[in-house]
N, C-alpha and C positions, 0 to 999 in steps of 0.2 A: 153808792154801790148797789144800785138797783138795775143796772144794765142787764138785759136778758141775753147778752152775748158773752162769750168767753174769750179772753185774750190767749192766743196760742203763740208760744215762743219756740222757735226751732233752735237747734244747737248753735247755728251760726248767729242767731239773735242773742242768746245769752253770753256767748263768747265775746261779742262786740260791744258789750255795755260798759266796759272800762272799769270793772270791779277790781279793786286793789287788795292786797293782803291786809293792809291796815283797815280797810272797810270791813273785811271778813272778821278780823280779830275783834274790832270794836262791836260789831253786831253780835258775835257769839258771846262776848263777855256781858253785853247788856242783857241778852236773853238768859244767861246763867244767873245773873244777879236777880232777875225777875223770878226765876225758878225758886231761888232761895227765899224771896219775899212772898211767895205764893201768888204771883201775878203771871206766871207762865208755867206750862205743864209739859212734861216730857215723858213719853212712855218707853219702856224697854222695847228694843227692836224685836220683832217677831219673825221667825223663819221656819221654813219647811224644807226638809232634805228629801226630795222625792225619789232618790236613787242615784247611784253613780256619784259623780261630783257635782250634780246640779244643785242649785240653791234658789229658792224663792223667798223673798224677804220684803217686809214693809216697815216703815217708820211713821210715827205720828207725833206732832208737837203743835202747841198753840200758845199764843202770847197776847198780852194786853197792849204792848207797844213794840212794833206795829200790831194792830188788831187783826192778825192773820193766823190761819191754821194751815199747815202743810202736811200732806200725806204723800209719801214716796212708795212706789211699787217697783221692785227690781227683780229681774231674773238673771241667772248666771249659769252658763254651761261651758266649761273649758274646752269641750270638743268642737265648739262652733267654728273656730278658725279653719278647721279641716273642710268645712263647707262654705268658706268664704264669708262667714258671719262674724260679727263682733262678739266677744266673750260675754259682755255685760250689756243689758238693755234696761233703761229705767225711765219712768215718767213721774213727774210731780204735779199734783193738783193743789192749787191754792184756793183757800176759802176765806170769806169774811168771817172773822171770829165772833162777831156780834150776832149776825143774822144766821150764820151757818151756810150761806149760799155760796156756790162755787164761783170763783172769779177768773181763774185761768188754769191753763195746762202748759207745762213746759218740758222740754227734753231734760232728762235727769242724768245722762251719762257724764257730761262735762261737770255738772254740779256735784256728782258723787266724787269724782276725782279731786276737784278743787275743795270741796267740803272737808274731805279727809286731810288734805294738806293744811287746810285752815285750822283744823283742830290741833294738828301737830304744831303749827306756827303759834297758836295761842299758848300752848304749853311751853314751847321753846322761848317765847318772848319773856316768860317768867323764869325759866329754869336754865336756859343757855347763857353762856358768857357773851356779853355784848360785843367783845372783840373777836368773835369766832370767825376764822378765815378758811378753815379746811372742812369740807363736807364729804363724808364717805357714804356711798350707797351700796347696800347689800340687796340686790334685786334692782333691775334697771328698766322696768316697764312703765306703765302709765303713772303709777304713784310716784316713782322716782322723778319723772319729769314734772309732775305737779308740785312736788316738794321742792325741787330745784327753783322753780319759778317763785314759789312762796317765800322760801328762805332767803333767796337773793334780794328780796325787798326789805328784809329786816336785819340782815347781818352783812358785814363788810367782806363778803366772800372773795377769795382770791384763787381757790383751786377746788377741784373735786376729784374723788377717786371712785371707780366703779367696778363692782364685782358682780357678775351675773352669768347665768347658764347660756343665754342666747347672745351671739355676737351681734345680731341685728339690733335688738333693743339696746344693748350696751353701747354700740357705736352711735346710735341715734341720740342717746343721752350725752355722750362725749361731744358730739357735734353741736348739740344744743348749748352745752356749757361753753364751748369755744366761741360760738356765735355771740355769747354774752360777754366775751372778753376774759374768760376764766382759763386758767390752766386745767387740763383734763387728762387723766391717765387711767388706763385699765390696770386693775390689781390682779396679781396672780393667785392670791389666796386671801383668806379672811384676815390673817395677821398683818399682811401688807396694807390692807384697806383700813383696818381699825387703828393701828398704831399711830399715835400722834394726831388723830382726827379730833377736831373740836366738836363736830356735830356728826351724828350717824343716823341714817334712815334705813331701817330694814323692812323690806316689803316682799318677802319670799312667798310665792303662791303655795297654798297648802297642797295643791294638786301635784307639785313637783317635789315636795319635801318628804323624804323617807324617814329621817331622824334629825334631831337637833345637831348642829355643827358649829355654832358660834359660841365663843367663850368670852363672857363679859369681863374676865380678868385682863383681856388684852386692851380694854379701853383705857385711855390716858387720863390722868387727873384733870379735872375740870371739864370733862366731856358731857355732852347731852345726847341721849339716844331716843328717837321716836321709833317704837316697835309697832308698826301698823299690821303686823301678821300674828297678833295674839300671843306673841313671845315664843311661838312654836320652834323657830330655828335656834333659839338660845338655850344653852344648858341652864336648867333651872337653878342648880346649886351655885352657879356663878352670878346669876341675877341677885341672889340673896346676899352677895358680898358687896353690892353697890350701896351708895350712901342713902339715896332716897328714891322711892318708886311712886309715881302718881298714875292714876288711871282716869278714864273719862268720866265715869259715873258709878259711885259705889252702890246706889240703889239698883241700877241695872245689873251690875255684876253679881249682886246677891241672888238674882234669879237664874243665873247661868249654871249649867251642870258641869261645865269644864272651865274652872277658874284660870285666868291668865297667869296669876301669881298667887302664892299663898296669902290669905287675907292679912296675916300678921306682918307682911312686908309693906303693905300699902300705907304710905304717908299721907295721902289725901287724894282728892280728885280735882277735876277742872273747875268745878264750882268753888272749891276752897281757894284756888288761885285767883279766880275772877273777883271774889268778894274780899280777898285779903285775909281770910280766916287761917290760911297756911302761908308761910313766907315762900317767896320764890327762891332763887339761888342764894345760898347763905355765904358761900365763899368761892374763891376761884379754883379750888382743888376738888370739891365734891363732884362725884359722878352721879348724874341724875337720869331718870328714865321716865318716859311717858308711854305707857302701854294702853292700847285702846281697841275697842270693837267697832266704834262708830256710834254716833249719838244723834237722835232725832232732832235735837236743838240745832245741830250743825246743818242739817238739811233745811230746817226752817230758816236759819240765818241766810243761807244762799238763796233760797227760793224768795224770801222777802226782799232781799237786795235786788234780785233779778226782776221781780214783779214791779217794785216801786220805781226802779230806774227805767224800766221799759215804758211804764205809763208816762213818766216825766219826759222821756226822749221820743215818745211816739213810735216805739219799736214793736214789731209783732203784727199779727193779723187777727181778725175777729172771726169767731165761729158762732153761728147761731145755735142756741140750745133747742 
């Protein structure tokens, strides 16, 4: 790892590497076990809110195996589409963990979406029913599409339901599901979407949310919910009536000024599930939740997979330092 050049991976490069949901789950769990053993390190995400709905954020994680460090820098402005720009832009830099020297740079947009779905899938693998067939989406944007791809690889899905504000994103999600051979229907309201669903993914943008509108009491026995939106669309008192709530990282959450859920409701975090310190699904009737902010280890997992597979496959271009 003494090459003076950097490997550059475009979005098309990372998308074409053939990374599967199982690859992602296995790598995330390996890194989480290393964190528990003191062989990997994960910092709380840092963010700046410079005004309006803009967000500037960074994550940092490093591990012993693979011996890599990843730093992600991300900017977000929900007004960008009005100027023909994407809402989110991200880059990830990969370093050799031993020497500290940079090895590569890669597009982080695809990785951010897939990493988030990968964290959900890791939790769902432990907390969801193995026979789950119906997946409901509240919010139909990029995260919904990434979660559909991820969940379809670990559950025997037969149908999806979609509830969203925009018809364009909703119809794109429905078409994607139909192309995968699934039944796909738009839901008229939250009750229709949630009732009888085995799996639920909520990804409601905070920029469009005026107040909570989702009632967890509508969730059926045996359901699993991935709340990628900091639980903001859900009535807090209804979350308290669910059986078990897991978050991504308790240490990170302790630094946050706006807790996703009351600390006394938290049954454990993703590391507890990966190490077996907390059991996964206990029975077929419990209603389980995974609420999360995002985790630097997730970015490291995807960046490490992309970097190592790209080197193996000879993908990417070289940039002189």
